[in-house]
C-alpha positions as CSV (number, residue, x, y, z in Angstrom):
1,M,91.9,66.6,17.5
2,L,94.5,69.4,18.3
3,L,96.0,68.9,21.6
4,G,98.8,71.5,21.7
5,H,98.3,75.0,23.0
6,E,97.8,77.5,20.2
7,G,100.8,79.5,21.2
8,A,103.2,76.6,21.6
9,V,106.5,76.4,19.7
10,P,105.7,75.5,16.0
11,S,106.5,71.8,15.6
12,R,105.8,68.6,13.5
13,L,105.0,65.3,15.0
14,I,106.6,62.1,13.6
15,A,105.1,58.9,14.8
16,A,107.1,55.8,15.7
17,A,104.8,53.0,16.6
18,Y,105.8,49.8,18.4
19,R,104.0,46.7,19.7
20,D,106.3,46.3,22.8
21,E,108.0,48.9,25.0
22,Q,111.2,47.1,24.6
23,E,111.2,48.2,20.8
24,A,111.3,51.9,21.9
25,A,115.1,52.0,21.6
26,E,115.2,50.6,18.1
27,R,112.5,53.0,16.9
28,V,114.5,56.0,18.3
29,A,117.7,54.8,16.7
30,K,116.0,54.5,13.3
31,L,114.9,58.0,13.5
32,G,118.3,59.2,14.0
33,S,119.0,62.9,13.4
34,S,115.6,63.6,11.7
35,I,114.2,64.7,15.0
36,D,114.8,67.5,17.6
37,V,113.3,65.9,20.6
38,C,111.7,62.6,21.7
39,L,108.3,62.3,23.4
40,F,107.4,58.9,24.8
41,T,104.0,57.7,25.8
42,G,105.0,56.9,29.3
43,P,108.0,56.4,31.6
44,S,108.5,52.8,30.7
45,P,109.5,53.2,27.0
46,Y,111.5,56.3,28.0
47,E,113.6,54.3,30.5
48,V,114.2,51.6,27.9
49,A,115.5,54.1,25.4
50,R,117.6,56.0,28.0
51,R,119.2,52.9,29.3
52,S,120.1,51.7,25.8
53,G,122.1,54.9,25.2
54,V,120.5,55.8,21.8
55,L,119.1,59.1,22.9
56,S,121.1,61.8,21.3
57,V,118.4,64.5,21.6
58,P,116.4,65.9,24.6
59,A,113.6,63.4,25.7
60,T,110.6,63.5,27.9
61,Y,107.4,61.4,28.4
62,V,103.7,61.8,29.1
63,P,103.4,61.5,32.9
64,L,101.1,58.7,34.1
65,G,100.8,59.9,37.8
66,G,98.7,62.8,39.0
67,A,95.6,63.3,36.8
68,A,96.0,59.9,35.0
69,L,96.2,58.1,38.3
70,Y,93.2,59.8,39.6
71,S,91.3,59.0,36.4
72,A,92.2,55.3,36.6
73,L,91.1,55.1,40.3
74,L,87.8,56.8,39.4
75,R,87.2,54.4,36.5
76,A,88.2,51.4,38.7
77,A,85.7,52.4,41.4
78,T,82.7,53.4,39.1
79,E,83.0,51.0,36.1
80,R,84.5,47.9,37.9
81,D,83.2,48.4,41.5
82,C,86.8,47.7,42.7
83,D,88.0,47.9,46.2
84,L,90.7,50.6,45.8
85,T,92.3,49.8,49.1
86,R,93.4,46.2,47.7
87,V,95.0,46.8,44.2
88,S,98.5,46.4,42.7
89,I,100.1,49.2,40.8
90,D,103.3,49.3,38.6
91,V,105.7,51.9,37.3
92,L,104.6,54.7,39.4
93,S,106.5,55.6,42.6
94,R,105.2,54.7,46.0
95,A,105.2,58.4,46.9
96,E,102.9,59.3,43.9
97,V,100.5,56.6,44.9
98,E,100.4,57.5,48.5
99,E,99.9,61.2,47.7
100,A,96.9,60.3,45.5
101,Y,95.4,58.0,48.1
102,A,95.9,60.6,50.9
103,D,94.0,63.2,48.6
104,L,91.1,60.6,48.4
105,G,91.2,59.7,52.0
106,L,92.0,56.1,51.3
107,D,94.3,53.7,53.1
108,T,97.4,52.3,51.3
109,A,98.3,49.5,53.8
110,N,97.1,46.8,51.3
111,V,98.0,48.7,48.1
112,H,101.1,47.0,46.4
113,V,103.4,49.1,44.3
114,R,106.3,48.0,42.0
115,E,108.2,50.7,40.3
116,D,109.2,48.9,37.2
117,S,107.5,47.7,34.1
118,A,108.4,44.0,34.3
119,A,105.4,43.4,36.4
120,A,102.9,40.9,35.0
121,D,103.9,38.1,37.4
122,F,103.9,40.5,40.2
123,H,100.2,41.5,39.6
124,E,99.1,38.0,38.8
125,Q,100.5,36.4,41.9
126,L,98.9,39.0,44.1
127,W,95.5,38.6,42.5
128,R,95.6,34.7,42.6
129,T,96.4,34.6,46.3
130,G,93.5,36.9,46.9
131,T,95.8,39.7,48.3
132,T,94.4,42.2,45.6
133,T,91.2,42.7,43.7
134,M,92.6,44.3,40.5
135,A,95.8,45.2,38.7
136,L,96.5,48.8,37.6
137,T,99.3,48.9,35.1
138,C,100.9,51.7,33.1
139,V,102.3,49.2,30.6
140,H,100.2,48.2,27.5
141,T,102.0,44.8,27.1
142,V,101.6,44.0,30.7
143,A,97.8,44.8,30.4
144,R,97.6,42.4,27.6
145,Q,99.4,39.6,29.4
146,L,97.1,40.1,32.4
147,R,94.0,40.0,30.4
148,D,95.1,36.9,28.6
149,A,95.5,35.4,32.2
150,A,92.0,36.5,33.2
151,V,93.3,38.9,35.9
152,P,91.0,41.8,36.4
153,T,93.1,44.7,34.9
154,L,92.8,48.4,34.3
155,E,95.3,50.3,32.2
156,V,96.4,53.7,33.5
157,R,96.0,56.1,30.5
158,P,97.2,59.7,30.3
159,T,94.5,62.5,30.3
160,T,94.1,64.9,27.5
161,A,95.6,67.7,29.7
162,S,98.7,65.5,30.5
163,I,99.2,64.9,26.8
164,R,98.8,68.6,25.9
165,S,101.3,69.6,28.6
166,A,103.7,67.0,27.4
167,L,103.6,68.1,23.9
168,N,104.2,71.7,24.9
169,T,107.2,70.6,27.1
170,A,108.6,68.5,24.2
171,A,108.2,71.5,21.8
172,L,110.2,73.7,24.2
173,L,112.9,71.1,24.6
174,G,113.1,70.9,20.9
175,A,113.5,74.6,20.7
176,A,116.3,74.4,23.2
177,S,118.1,71.8,21.2
178,Q,117.9,74.1,18.1
179,L,119.8,76.9,20.1
180,E,122.8,74.6,20.9
181,T,125.0,76.2,18.3
182,A,124.9,79.3,20.4
183,Q,125.5,79.7,24.1
184,I,122.1,79.5,25.9
185,A,121.0,80.1,29.4
186,I,118.5,78.0,31.5
187,G,117.2,79.2,34.8
188,I,115.4,77.1,37.4
189,V,113.0,79.1,39.6
190,D,112.2,77.3,43.0
191,I,109.5,78.4,45.5
192,P,110.5,77.0,48.8
193,T,106.9,77.6,50.2
194,L,105.4,75.3,47.7
195,R,108.1,72.7,48.4
196,E,107.5,72.9,52.1
197,T,103.7,72.8,51.9
198,S,103.6,69.6,49.8
199,Q,104.1,67.6,52.9
200,P,101.1,65.6,54.3
201,G,98.7,67.7,56.3
202,S,99.1,70.8,54.2
203,S,95.9,72.3,52.6
204,R,96.0,71.1,49.0
205,Y,93.3,73.7,48.0
206,W,95.3,76.7,49.2
207,R,98.6,75.2,48.0
208,E,97.0,75.0,44.5
209,E,95.6,78.5,44.8
210,L,99.2,79.8,45.5
211,K,100.8,77.6,42.8
212,L,98.3,79.1,40.2
213,T,99.1,82.7,41.4
214,V,102.8,82.2,41.3
215,H,102.5,80.6,37.8
216,R,100.5,83.6,36.5
217,L,103.0,86.1,37.8
218,L,106.0,84.1,36.3
219,L,104.3,83.9,32.9
220,D,103.6,87.7,33.0
221,E,107.2,88.4,33.9
222,A,108.5,85.9,31.3
223,R,106.4,87.5,28.5
224,T,107.8,91.0,29.3
225,T,111.4,89.8,29.6
226,G,111.4,87.4,26.5
227,L,111.9,84.2,28.4
228,L,110.3,80.9,27.8
229,L,108.9,79.4,30.9
230,W,107.2,76.1,31.8
231,S,106.5,74.1,35.0
232,N,109.2,71.7,36.1
233,D,107.5,70.1,39.1
234,D,105.1,71.0,41.9
235,H,107.5,73.7,43.2
236,S,109.7,74.8,40.5
237,Y,109.8,76.3,36.9
238,L,112.3,76.2,34.1
239,T,113.1,79.2,32.0
240,L,115.0,79.2,28.6
241,A,116.6,82.0,26.6
242,T,119.7,83.1,25.0
243,V,122.5,84.6,27.2
244,G,121.6,87.9,25.8
245,S,118.0,87.8,26.9
246,F,118.9,86.5,30.3
247,A,121.4,89.2,30.7
248,S,118.8,91.8,30.0
249,A,116.2,90.2,32.2
250,T,118.7,90.0,35.1
251,R,120.4,93.5,34.6
252,G,123.6,91.9,33.5
253,F,123.2,88.9,35.9
254,R,123.2,91.3,38.8
255,A,119.5,90.6,40.0
256,P,117.8,87.2,39.7
257,P,114.6,87.3,37.7
258,F,111.1,87.2,39.3
259,V,112.4,87.4,42.9
260,E,111.4,91.0,43.6
261,R,107.9,90.8,42.2
262,I,106.9,87.6,43.8
263,R,108.4,88.8,47.2
264,D,106.5,92.1,46.9
265,E,103.2,90.7,45.8
266,L,103.0,87.5,47.6
267,G,105.4,87.9,50.6
268,I,107.3,84.6,49.8
269,S,110.9,83.9,49.0
270,V,112.2,82.6,45.7
271,E,115.4,80.8,44.9
272,V,116.9,81.0,41.4
273,G,119.7,79.1,39.7
274,I,120.9,80.2,36.3
275,G,123.2,77.9,34.1
276,L,125.1,78.9,31.0
277,G,126.4,76.5,28.3
278,T,126.8,75.7,24.7
279,T,124.3,73.0,24.9
280,A,120.8,72.6,26.6
281,Q,122.1,69.7,28.7
282,D,125.2,71.7,30.0
283,A,123.1,74.8,30.8
284,E,120.5,72.7,32.7
285,A,123.2,70.9,34.7
286,H,124.8,74.2,35.6
287,A,121.3,75.8,36.5
288,R,120.7,72.8,38.9
289,A,124.2,73.4,40.4
290,A,123.4,77.0,40.8
291,L,120.0,76.3,42.4
292,S,121.9,74.0,44.9
293,W,124.1,77.0,45.8
294,S,121.0,79.0,46.4
295,H,119.6,76.3,48.7
296,R,122.8,76.2,50.8
297,S,123.5,80.0,50.9
298,R,121.6,81.8,53.7
299,G,120.4,85.2,52.6
300,R,121.3,84.9,48.9
301,R,118.5,83.9,46.5
302,G,120.2,83.5,43.2
303,F,123.4,82.1,41.7
304,V,124.7,81.7,38.1
305,V,127.1,79.0,37.1
306,D,128.9,79.8,33.8
307,R,130.0,77.3,31.3
308,T,133.2,76.6,33.0
309,G,131.3,75.5,36.1
310,R,132.2,78.6,38.2
311,A,129.5,79.8,40.6
312,L,128.8,83.5,41.2
313,P,126.0,85.1,43.3
314,V,123.6,87.2,41.2
315,A,121.7,88.6,44.1
316,A,122.8,90.9,46.9
317,Q,121.9,90.0,50.4
318,E,118.0,90.1,50.9
319,P,116.7,93.5,52.0
320,A,116.9,94.0,55.8
321,R,113.9,92.9,57.7
322,R,111.7,95.4,59.4
323,D,113.4,95.0,62.8
324,G,116.8,94.2,61.7
325,S,118.5,90.9,62.2
326,G,116.1,89.7,65.0
327,A,113.0,90.2,62.9
328,E,112.9,86.6,61.6
329,P,112.8,85.0,65.1
330,K,110.2,87.5,66.1
331,G,108.0,86.5,63.2
332,L,108.4,82.9,64.1
333,D,107.4,83.7,67.7
334,V,104.3,85.4,66.5
335,L,103.4,82.5,64.3
336,A,104.0,80.0,67.1
337,R,101.8,81.9,69.6
338,L,99.1,82.3,67.1
339,I,99.2,78.5,66.1
340,L,99.2,77.6,69.9
341,A,96.2,80.0,70.5
342,L,94.2,78.5,67.6
343,E,95.0,74.8,68.8
344,K,93.6,75.8,72.3
345,S,90.3,77.3,70.9
346,H,89.8,74.7,68.1
347,R,91.0,71.6,69.6
348,D,89.4,69.2,67.1
349,N,90.4,71.2,63.9
350,P,92.5,74.3,64.4
351,P,92.3,76.4,61.3
352,V,95.3,77.6,59.2
353,I,93.2,80.2,57.3
354,V,92.7,83.4,59.5
355,D,91.8,87.0,59.2
356,A,92.4,90.0,61.5
357,E,89.3,89.3,63.5
358,I,90.3,85.7,64.3
359,T,93.9,86.8,65.0
360,A,92.8,89.6,67.3
361,R,90.6,87.3,69.3
362,S,93.2,84.6,69.5
363,L,96.1,86.8,70.7
364,G,94.1,89.3,72.6
365,V,95.0,92.4,70.6
366,T,93.2,94.9,68.6
367,Q,92.2,94.2,65.0
368,R,94.6,96.9,63.9
369,T,97.5,95.2,65.6
370,A,96.3,91.9,64.2
371,R,96.5,93.3,60.7
372,R,100.0,94.6,61.3
373,L,101.1,91.3,62.7
374,L,99.6,89.3,59.7
375,R,101.4,91.7,57.3
376,G,104.6,91.0,59.2
377,L,104.2,87.3,58.9
378,V,103.7,87.7,55.1
379,E,106.9,89.8,54.8
380,D,108.8,87.1,56.7
381,G,107.5,84.4,54.4
382,L,105.5,82.8,57.3
383,A,102.0,83.4,55.8
384,W,100.6,84.2,52.3
385,P,97.6,86.4,51.6
386,L,94.7,84.8,49.8
387,P,92.0,86.3,47.6
388,P,89.6,88.5,49.6
389,N,86.6,86.7,50.9
390,R,83.8,88.6,49.0
391,T,80.3,88.6,50.7
392,P,77.0,90.2,49.9
393,Q,77.4,92.5,52.8
394,P,78.5,96.1,52.1
395,G,82.1,97.3,53.0
396,R,85.7,96.0,52.7
397,P,85.9,92.3,52.1
398,R,87.7,90.2,54.5
399,Q,91.5,89.7,53.8
400,L,92.3,86.1,54.5
401,Y,95.7,84.7,55.2
402,R,97.1,81.1,55.0
403,L,99.6,80.4,57.9
404,I,102.5,78.3,56.9
405,R,102.8,76.3,60.0
406,E,105.4,74.1,58.4
407,K,107.9,76.8,59.0
408,L,107.9,75.9,62.8
409,D,109.2,72.5,61.9
410,T,112.3,73.7,59.9
């Protein structure tokens, strides 16, 4: 079965099997310089190899959170009739587990999490005292030990999509390692709106809608500029190219990539950090430092850190707002008044998805004024436009907007 994307970087897989995760470092050491990148089956063997100091090439692992955790929870509920609110889970972070349970509407008060792999005793003790009904483990050897001890156990396994994504990421990391003889550039593109709306209470559906739209725009821009791009986490992306390609894409490092198009089409801000270096590790470290400068610098959305560690802005101050320096507070005021009006008229479940009609009725203005106010919120990064709500009725479809109420808390 072919798991990699057809357009991925050409690569050849070399298997290194082991019975116990503790053998991972030994297997990596034996492969030596015959590989360009290491892809581990999960975070546990990756950590073993990393701590041993044998990693001399880029490395990554197949994630066991996200879709893999959802799949395990579904199997536990349907195949084992398990009480998901009374289980023990290892390796994954508490935050990952709580996010998954929040999405499913389940309580985590009696869910026990241990963020390491030496967890067989942890699971067994909880089950024998009646605290939990099942152990969910990400470690194959732990699963084997628990089954031998007659503890109800389910192993968290990666999904096909997770494996495919990890293979593509590993191939890109391997491509980066092959460029280390020449200076390369790595960029980190961060979307603050996605970072802010990952908090509990945000609409996951509309957040995923925005994430897909942003990813599509970034891929389109990357193709036209000759940059490699892949997802880094829920709110940021990594780009890779030679310094020459990055210089062309940024007009000689005078304008950060992607910023203008995303701001013009989606009305949200973008922060970019570009790092230069003779190795992928140096370039990525400099890119993260550059992104940190972007986070801290008000008004500037892009920085580059050269191979000496010197930081320089690559973006001029953001264009002036519609009403000058006072426009942002005005946009926040409009958002606050609209949210307050919606809370008064919808006490039980105030909406965050609105159109011109709802806005006009809530603020007591005309629909023409409401449309202008909503467009202003988009320009200020306080709302984003959603795909038009198409209906069988003739005429223009309703334009919907998602209010970013989290901006009021910053």
